[in-house]
N, C-alpha and C positions, 0 to 999 in steps of 0.2 A: 614260396609266397612272393618274394621280392621279384622273381622273374615274371610271375603272373601279373603283378601290378604294372610292370614295365610294358608287358604286352598289351594290357588294357589301355594304357596311356597312348601307346603308338597307334592303336586302332582308333581311339577317340580323335587324335590329331589328324588321322587320314580320312575320317568320315566326311569333312567338308569337300575334300578333293574328289572322293568317290561319288558324293551326291551331286557334284557339279558336272552336268553333261553338256552345257553350252558355255561359251566364253565370249570375250569381247576383244576388239582391237580399238585402241584409243591413242591419242597423241595430239599433236598440234601441227599447224601449217605455218611456216615462217618464210621470210625473204632469205634467200641463200647468202646474200652478201651482208645485209644489215642486221639480220636476226629479228627484225620486226615481225610480229604476228600478222596474219592475213585473214581477218574476219570475213566470212562469206565465201571462203574457198570451198570447193567441192571435193569430196573424197568418195570414189567409187570402188566397190569390192566385187570381184567375180571369182568363180572357182568353187569346186567341191559342191556343185549344185546350188550355189548361192549367186544372186545378182542384186546387190543392195548398196546403199551408200548413206552419206550424212554430210551435213554442212558444218563448217567451222563457226563457232559462236563468236561473240564480241571479243573474246580473248584469243581467238585462233584455235581453240580446242575442238576436237571432234570425238565421237564415240560411235562405234558400230557394234551392237550387242546381238545376243542370241545366235552365236555362230558355233557349229559343231567343230570338233577337232579336224584338222586337215590343212592343206596348203592353199593359199589364196594369192591372187594378184590384186594389188591396190593401186589406183591411179589418183594422184593429187593434182588439182588444176585450179587456176584462178585467172581472171581476165588480166592481161598484161604480163603474164608469166608463162614460161614453158612448162608443160606437164611433166611430172616425174612419176615413174612406175617403180613399185617395190614388190618383192615377193616375201610373204611371211608364212611361217609354219606354226600352227597352234597344236600343242600336244596336251599338256595337263594344266596350263595356266594362261591367264590373259596376256596379251601382247601389246607392247608400246611401240608405235611407229611414227616417227616425226618426219614430215615432208619439208625439205628445204628447196623451195622453188627458185630457179634462176630467172631473172627478169627477161622479158621478151623485148626489152628496150635496146634497140640496136646500138644506140650511142653509148650506153653503159657497157655493152659487150665490147665495143671498139676500144674504149679507154682501158678496159680490163686487159685486153690483148697488148696494148701499147705499154701498160704498166708492168707487163711480164708477171701477172699473177699466176701462181702455181695452182694446178688442178688436182683434186684428189683422185687417186688410182690412175693417174696419167703422167703427171710430171715427176720424174725420178729424183726428187730432192726431199729432204726433211723440212717441213714447214709447219707453222702454226698461225692461225688466223684469229684476230679479235674483231668481233662484229660490233655494229653500232650499239646494240642493246647492252652488251657487256661494257663498252666504253662509257655509256651514259650512266650505268648503274654503279661502276666501281672506280672510275678515274678520280672522282672527288676533285680536290684542288691541286693535284699533283701534275708534274710534267708528264708528257705523253710516254716517255720510255719506262716510267715506273710501273706501268700496268703490264709491261712485258716480262717482269720478274716471274710471272706464272708460266713462262715458256721455258722448256728445258734448255740448258746451256747458256742462258742469259743472266747477266749480273748487272743490275742498274742501281745507281745510288743518286741521292740529291746533291752529291758533291759538298760544297761549302754550305748548302742550305738555302741559297738564293733562288728565287723563281727563275726557271730556265737554265740553271747551272748544272742540271743533271748530266751524268755520263753513263754510257752503256758499254758493256763488254759482251761479246758473243764468242763462246768457246775459247775464252782467254785472250781475244783480240780486241783492242780498244776501238772506239767509234771512228778513229781515223782509218781503220781497216774494215769498217762495216759500211757498205754503201746505203745511203738513204735516198729514196726516190719518192717524189710527190707527183702523182699522176704521170709517172714515167719520166719525170725530169730530175736529173741528179742535183742534190742540194749540198753535198759535202763541200766544204771550203776548198777552193782550187789551189790554195797555197799550202795548207797544212792538213787537209782532210777532215778537220773537225766539223762537228754539227753543233750549232748554237740554237738550242731549243727555245730560247727566249725570242727568237726572230718570228715565231708563229705561235699562236694559240689555237692549235688545230683540233683540240679535243671535241668541240661541238660541231665541227663541219666534216669530221672524218666519217666516211661510210664504212670503211673496213681498213684494218691494219694487219698486214701479213709479214711475218718474219720467216725468211728462207735462210736456213742455217747452212754454212759451208758454201759449196759451189752453187750459186743461185741460178734461177732460170732467166735472169736478166740477160738480154741480148747485147746491150751496149757495154763497152769497156768501162767498168767501174771497180773501185778497190774493194771487192767483196771477198776478202780473205776469210773473215769470220762469218759473213753472211750478208744478206740484203734485207732492208726494211722498206716495204712498199706501203705508202700511204695513199689511199684512194679517197678523194674528197667527194662531197655532195656536188650537185650541179648538173647531173644527168638524169634527174628523176622525172617521171611522168606525173607524179602526184602533186596536186595543188594543196598547199598547206601554209599555215601561219603558226609559228612556234615561238612563244615567249617564255623565258626562264629567269628566275631570280634565285640567288644563292647567298648564304652567309655562313660564317663559321668562326673557328678559333682565330685569335690574333687579328680580330677586326677584319676578317676576310669578307669581301663583298664582290658580287659579280651579277651583272644584268646583261641579258642578251635577247636579240630578236632576229628571227629568220623568216624570210618570205620566199616561197617557191610557187611559181606560176603554174606548173604543169605545162602540158603542151597547149599552146595558144593557136588561134587561127593563123595560117601561113607558116606553120611548123616552127614558131618561135617558142623559146622557153627561157626562163631566168630564175636564178636563185641569188638572194642577197642576205648577208648576215653581218651583224655588228654587235660588239660587246664592249663593256667597260668593266675593268677588274682592278681592285685595290686591296692592299693588305699591309699590316705592320710587319708580317713575317714572324715565324717561330724563332729563328735566330735573331739575336739582338740587332736592330736597325737594318735587317734584311727586308726593307720595305719593297712593295711591288706597286707599280703604277702603270697600267697598260690599257691601250685601246686595241681592238682587233677588227679588221674588216675583211670581208670575203665576198666576191661577186662572180657570177658566171652567167653569160648570155650565150645561147646557142641557137642555131638556125639551120634547117635542112634545105639544101639547094640541090634538087635532083639527086644524083648519087653522092653528093658531098654533104657532110655534117660539119659545120663550122662551130667552134666553141672558143669564146674569149673568157679567160679567167684572170682575176686580179686578187691578190691577197697580201696582207701585211699586218704588222703589229707594232706600232710605235710604242716604245716602253722605256722605262728606267727602273732599276732595282738595286737595292743595296747588296753588297757581297761580303762574304768571308773567304778571301781569296786563297789563303794558305793554311795548311794544317798546323796544329800546335802540339806541344808536349801533352801527354795524357793527363798529368796532374793539373794542368790549367783548366780542365773540364771537371775532373773528379779524382780525388785522392783514393777513393775506394776502388775505382777501376784501375788506377795506377798500381795499387798494392796487389790487386788480384793477379796481375801479370808480372809482378816482381819489380816494378819501377818505384822510385822513391816519391815521397809526397812533396808537395809544393803549395804555392798559393792557388787555391781553388776558386773558380769563378762560376761554375755551373755548366751544364751541357749546352745551354744556348749562348755561351760566351762568344763574343765577337770582338777582337781587339781593334778592329779597323773603323772606329768612330770615336767621337769625343764631343765635349761641350766647348762653346766659344762665346765670349762676350767681346764684341767689337768696340771696346772702350777707346776713349781718346782724351787728349789733354786740352783743356780749354785755354782761353787767353790768359788766365791767371796762373796757369801751370798745374791746376788741379785735374786729377783724372776723373772723367765722367763715364759712368757705366751705361751701356746700352742694354737692349734685351739679350738674353742668353739663347743661343741657337744650338741645334744639334747638327753636326757635320759628319758625313761619311768620308773616310779616307779611301775606301774602295767601293766602287759602284760601277754599273754598266748602263749605258744608254744607247739605243740603236733603233733604226727603222730600216727594214729591208723589204720594200715592196717588190713583189715578183709578178710579172705579167706573162701569161702563156696564150698563144694562139694556136689552136689545134684544127687540123683539117683531116677528117676521116673520109677517104674516098673509096667507095666500093665500085671499082672500075667495071667489073663483071663478076660472074659467078666464081671465077677462079682467082682473080687478082684484087688484093686490097692494099692500098697505100695510105700510110699515115705520115703526117708532117706536123712537127711541133716547133714553133718559133718561140723563144722565151728571152726575157730580159730581166735583170735584177739590179737595183740601184741601192746599195747598202751605204748608210751614212751613220756614223757614230763611233763609239769606242768605249774605253774604260776610264774611270777616274782613279787616280792614284796619287800618292804623295811623292815629293821629290825634295831632297835636301840641297841646299846651295850655300857655299860652293860644294862641289862633289856631285855625285850622280846616284845616290842611294835612293831607292824607291820605298824605303821604310822610314817613316817619320818617328821621332822620339816618342816614347810612351811614358805614362805616369799612372800608377795604380791599375795597370792592365789595359788602359785605353790610350788612344792617340792624344798626346798633350798639345792640343791646338792652342790652348791659352798661352803657354810659355813661348811657342813659336810666334804667335801673334804679338805678344808683348815685346819680344826681341826684335821682330821686324819693324814694329811701330815705335821703337826707341822708348818703350815703357818698361823694359825688363831689366835684367841684371847686366846686360852687355851694353856698351856704348855704340850706338848706331845712328848718328845724326843724319846720314843720307837715307835712312830707312831702306837699306838693301836687304833683299830676301835671304833669310837663313833656311827657310823651308816654305813650301807652297803646295798647292794642289794643281795637278796637270791633267789634261786629257790625252790619253794614248789612243789616237785616232787610227782606225782601221776601216776605212771606207773602200768601196769597190764599185766598178762598173762591169757587169757580166752579161754577155750576149751569147746565145747559142741556138742550135737547131738539132733536131733528130728527125731523120727521114728514113722510113722503113717500108718494106714491101713484103707481102706474103703471097706466094703463088702456089696454088694447088696443082701439083703435077698430075695427080690422080686422086682417087678417093682416100688413099692411104698416105701419100707423100705430099709434104708441103715444104717448099723452099723459101727461106726468108733471107733478106739481105738489107743492109742499110748503112748510113753514114751518120756520124755524130761529130759536130763541130762546136767548139767553144773558144771564146776569147775573153780574157779576164784581165782587168787593170786594177791593181790594188794600190791604194794611197795610204802610206804609213808615216806618221809623224807624231811628235809630242807638241802640245801647245799649252800655254799657261792658262789655267782656269780661274784660279783665285790666288792672289799674292798674299793673302792673310795678313793684311795691315802694312805691307811693304809698298814702297813707291816703284820699285823696279827689281828685276833679277838680272844677274850677270850670266853671260854665256858660259856654260860648263866647259872647263878646260879640255881642249883636244877634240871638241865635237864639231862645231860649225866653223870650218876653216875658210869659208867664203864671205864671212862678215867681219866687221871691225870688232876685235875682242873687247873694245870699250863700249860697245853698244849696250844700251839699257833696254831690257826687254819688258814689255807690259802684257796685260791680259790679251790673249789671242795670238801672241807671237810664238813662233816655233823654236824649239830647242831640243837638245839631246840627239835626235836622229830625224831624218827627213828623206825618205826614199820611196820610189814607186816600183812595183813589181809587175811585170808583164808575163802572162801565160797564154800560150796558144796550143790548142788541142784539136787534133783531127784524127778521128777513128773510123773504122769500118768493121762490120760484122757480117757473118753469113751463118746460116743454120739450116740443117736438113732434119725434118721431123717425120717419123713414120708412126702411124697410129691406127690401131684396130681395137675392137672391144677387148681383146685379150692382151695384146702386146703394143707397147709404145716405146719408141727409141728416138734419141736425139743426139746429134753431134753438132758442135758449133765452134767457131773460131773468131777471134777478134785481133785487130792490130791497131795500134795507136801511136801517133807521133806527137810528143809533147816538147814544147820549146819554152825556155825561161830566159828572161832578160831582167836586169836590175839597173835602175837609174838612181844615182845618189846625188842629192843636192847639198849635202854638208861636207863631203869629201872635197879636198882641193881640186879645182877644175883641172882639166887636162888639155894640153895643146900638142898637137901633132904636126911636126914640120919635117917633111921628108920621111926618113926612117926613124926619127927620134921623137919621143914623147916626153913632155915636161909637165910637172905638177905645179900649178900656180894658184896659191891661196890668196887671201885678201892682202893687198899691198905688195904682192910679189910680181916680179917681172923677169924676163929672160932675154938676153941678146944672143942671137943665133951666131955661132962661130963662123968665121970667114970661110972655113973649109967645108961647111955643110951645104949640100945641094939645096937649091930652092931660093931662099932669100937671105944670103949671108949678111951679117951685120945688122939685121932688122931686130928691133926691140919689141917684145910683146908683153902685155900685162894680162892680169886675170880676166879683164873684160873681153879679151880676144879668145879666151879658152872656152871649152864646153864642159857641161856637167859630166861626171863620170858615168859612163854607160857601158855595161859589160857586153861582150858579144853574146849572141844567142847560144844557149847551151841546149843541145838536142838529146833527147832520149827516145828510144823506141820500146814500147811494151807490146806484149801479145799474150794470148791465152788460147788454150784448147780445152774443150770440155765435151764430155759424152756421158750418156746415161741410158739406162733401160728400166722400164717398169713392166712387170709381168703379172697379170691377174690370174692367180692360181685357180680361184673360184670366183663366184660373184661377190664373195665377202673377203677374200684373202688376196694379198698382193705382195710381191717382192720388188725391191728397187735397188739399183746400184748406179753410182756415178763416180767418175774419176776425171781429173783435169790437172792442168799445169798453168800457172800464171806467172808471167815475167812482169813484176811490179815496178813501175817507174817511181823514183823518189819524188817527194813533194818539194816545192820551192824552198821551204825553210830547212830542208835536209841538204840543199845544195849550197845556200848562202847563209852566212851568219847575219845578225842584225847590223853588223858593221860593214857588210858588203864583201866579206872575205869568203871565197869559195872553199868549202870543205874538200880535202884531198880524197882521192880514190872512191868517189861516189859513183855507183853504177847500179843498174837494176838488180832486184833481188828475185829469187825464184821460190814459188810456192807450189808444192805438189799435194794433192788431196785425193782421198778415197773415202767412199761411204757406202755402207750396205744396210738396207732396212727392210722391215717386215711390217705390213699394215693389216689391220682388221677393220672392216666397215660393215656394221649392221644398222638397222633402223634405230636402235637404241644404244649402240656401243660403237665407239671409234677408238682405236689404239694404234700407236706407232712405236716400234722398237727399232733403234738404229745405232750403228757403231760408226765412228769416224776416225780418220788418221790424217793429220795435216803436218807436213814438214816444210818449214820456212828456212831455205838455205841462203847463205851469204847475208844474213840479217845484220844490218849495221846500226850503230847508235852513235850520236854525236853529243858532246857536252862542252860547256865553257866554264872555266874557272875565272871569275871576274877579279879575283885577288892577284893571281899570277899571270893573268892575261894569256892563258894557254887553252887551246882548242884540242880536245881529245876525240879521236875517232876510233871506234872498235869495229872491226870487220871480221869476215871469215868465220862467223859463228852461226850455228843453226839452232832453231827452236822447233821442238816436236810437241804437237798437241794431239792427244788421242783421248777417246772416251766413249761412253755408252749413254744413250738418252732414251727415256720412255715417257710417252704422254698418253693419257687415258681420259676419255670423255664418256660417261655412262649416264643414260637417262633411266634411272632406277624406276621411276613412275612418271606419270604426267606432271606431277608436282614436285618431284625431287630429281635433281641432276647433280652429278659428281664430276669433278675434274681433278686430275692429279698429274704431277710431273716429277720425274727423277732424272738427275744428271750426275754421272760419276766421271770425273776427268783426271787425266794425268798429263800435265803440261810441264815440260822440262827443257832447259837449254842443253844442247848437244855439242860436244867438241870443244876445242880450245881456240879462243879468239886472239886477235892481235891488235894492240893499241899503238897508235901513232900520235905524236904531239907536234902541233904547229903553232906559230905565233900569229899575230893579227894580220900579217901580210900573207898568211897561208903557206909560209915557208917552214919546213921541218926544222925543229930546234936542234942546232948542231951539238950542243953539250948535254943533250938528254937522249937516253937510250930510245931507240925506235923499234917497232914491231915487238913490243913487250908482250909476252904471253898473258892472256886473261883466262883464268881458270874457272870456266863456267860449266864444264861437263857434268851433267846429271843434277844440276841445281834447279829447283822448281821455279817456274815462272811466277812472278808476283803480280799484285795489283787487282786480283779478282778471285772470288771463291771458286774452287774447282769442283766442289760437290754441292748439290742442290736437292731439296725435297720440298714439294708444294702439294697442298691438299685443299680443295675448296668444294663448297656445296652451294646449290641454289634451291631454296625450298619455298614453295608457295603454300603457306598454311591455310589461307582463305583466298577466294577469288580476287584477283587484282593485287595481291600483296606478295612481296618476296623478301627473303632473308638470305644474305650471302656471306657466310663466314669464310675466311681464307687464312690458312696457316702457311708460313714460309720459313724455311730453315736453310742456312748456308754454312758450309764448313770447308776445311782445308784451304784457308785463305792465308797466303804468304804476303808479307809486306812488300811493297814496291821498292826497288833498289836500283842503283846505277851499276850496270855491268862492269864498268871500268874500275870499280872499287876492288875487285877480286884479283889482285896482282900477286898474291902469295898462295901457293897451293895449300899451305897449312890453314888458311882461313877460308878455304872453299867449303862453304856450308850453305844450307838454305837460309833465306832471310827468315825473320821471326814469323812463326805460325800463330795466327790469331785464334782466340776462342770461338766456338760455334756461336752463330747469331740466329735469332729467331724473331718473328713478328706475327702478331695475330690481328687481323682487321675484320671489321663487320660492316656490312652494307645493308640498308633497309629501304623499302619503297612500297608505295601503295598508289594504285591508279583507280580513281573513282569510275564507276560505270558510266560510259558515254551517255550524254543527254542531248536534248535538242536534236532529235532524229539522228543520234549517233554522230553529230557534227562537232561536238565540243568534248574534249578530253582533258581532264585535270589530273595531274600526278604529283606525288610528293616523294622525295627521296632523302636519305641521310647516310652518312658514312662516319665511322669512328675508326681512325687509323692508329695503330699501335695501342690496342685496347688495354693491354697489360702495363703500358707505360714503362717498358723495359728498354734499356739502352745498350747498344752494342757498337763495335767498330764497323764503319762502312768504308772508309778510305784511309789507308795507312801507308806511310813510306818510311824507309830507313835513312836517317840523315847522317849516319856514320860513314866514315871513309873506308869501312870494312864491313863485310857481311856477317861478322861474328855476332851472335845473338846477344843483344843488350837492350832490354825494354826501355831503358832510359833514353835511347837514341831514336825512339819511334815518335813520329809526328802523325797526328790522327785527326779524323772527323768522326763524330758519332751521328747516329740517326736522330730524327726528330722525336720529340716526346709525343704523348697522346694529343691528337687533334680531332676536330669534328667539323663536318659541314652538313647543312640542311638546305634543301632546295624545293622549289615549286615550279611546275611547268603548266602552261595552258596551250593546247594545240587545237587549231580549227581546221 
């Protein structure tokens, strides 16, 4: 009886399939780059005795019904786009086929080539793309890197929690070793490789965001050890539009923006302009945000040339939480969970770098008169980095294409920090967990417990200025040797001038500040410094870069292969205005500080007996330090079938050290600095169907001769660790599945194993760069097999996009990170008995939700109104995001961990109107 009922049940379930003799093909038509739907697009189906079609509705959806089982060819097309053909096979169920049409806009194609965008089933690298639709729906009020956490191998955090202070790791390599390109122009800092995301608010003007992991497809020489992030902005659109947005959210978040795009105008002119205003109190205490953003692009076609002028920038200031704190400062519960002791708890949003101040004064009668109480940040950032690009895309003939990019960047600003005086500590005294501005002010103004009749500063606020002037060009040519072979070559030149100094911002009630001892040797030590005067350090850095590349690409529908090589010459020079000036007479060099003179000995060739003063000397200027870097890369992609492909790439990079790895802030050159070598291999398999895309790849990267430098300000000792290797290997999987026209799934898994390999050697030098005689040198550093810290090595992500009704979407996203070891200083492991992994943090997880609804277009489909909302960290769970071990040993002790936690639950809601 039981088996009979089971048989009946199976038959009943099979009846609908048996009864169904015709099926349907449905899906949507979208822009291949932005992800925007294309209403009015045409879908034509032929084969199996059928010749029919359908048009895409106002949401870009189409449906072709009443089709018998069989194999069909479907063509998707739309005005201004290149047609795309797909083959589908109907067996026993309906089929979903989405068309992603590439634009027929030559200008956009050209900038895509210049930006080295990877192409599916052609470019032999592992990559992931985030289109405009996903950016708009899920970015919320986060920094741009945060959305990349859904990419396998990527670990991004908000850092201290200030806007723009995010950091990103790719395959265990921090962002100094991840190249970031905006429209093909490198934006990593020329002196330290960092990327400061607060310099741009690119979320609203980004058309696509592509992460190429490992050896990227970038042609120019960039520090792409972990990978390359390519940002492609708007400005090359043919569509005329006006878009206005308003957003609000947690912590008094407010943002308003307006974008105007002309489309193609008479005379082949086009422009796009964008502006926004953003303010917030910040989730972290006093991590305020105050920013403007502008973006503009004007383009013109002149015969075979397409000229494009782009300018962008974001003048901003924001509060910061610069340094990690002990776990118990945020939560005793979290401290106890990992075995650390309890302490004074201030909450997860705790920020010690601010305080209250009443600028009171003593009146003529001697009474103290209070003024208004204000809030001051001890740590903040202010910066404006406008960048201007001039592009010329020249289609010389059918075989030759030449692109030229000229760019300039003028960065002005820096960070606000505290400074004690006398002394040179950048941490002001605290009281009850906050900066004690009031005591500092009272002591400075002779209102406190110390006698200070001259009102000399005991503490103050300073600006650490890091401005720059950056000019560069990239010229490249692509020549089609035949239908299969393309030869590319080009040059990349950059010149960078960095200005670095501290200046007094706020004397906090004092009349003056003294020159810190041993810093400015060219000024009178008795000089009284005021607001705007420089102190501490004052130097300029010069960087010159000239690189060249060549690439040969072979491409057929089945096989594509590429080999490339780059070479670059980088020169560094440092000019110091606070070190004692130098005078060279004959073969002798003399240091002459303020008030010093020298009389040339009578036996010295040149001018014997002549007396020189500091006024005759020159500022200390180092000779140019030259480094040569190069790379070789190659890869092959083989399309096994029209749906399956294999790819492989390998390469070697000789990485040149950055400026701050060559010189200390005191102008001392680190010893034994030389290029480092990176070898990388990758093998991958891809699946591409109309409703399913998946990539599985494995990678192996070996960084040889990796060096680290550190400075002990107490002992005035510089430590350099060299001759150590780091091995990063892992497996990554990404899946995008269109389950139905209304349900899409995306998932990512990354399993990594990143370890230090071998035994390093540590050397110790003084401030003059001379090895310390009474200290052992070439001391073994026992790193072998120790896990690399500072990023989670394992990752799991799962997301959905569901359209419950027309025009509405719901996007849940779940993210999990594990196998995260605390960051540590390699030169701490000097005892083989303490060779152990740094502390391994508990697993972290976060659940986000995004919602939206677009009203049906009205006024002849000319007006579109949309609403969106995001809830980040829906469950309001807290976990470690950034952790470092402050101990002088790597032995596990949770009490030595300094940490940041993630943000708590936040929300944003927004409305947009498009014409």
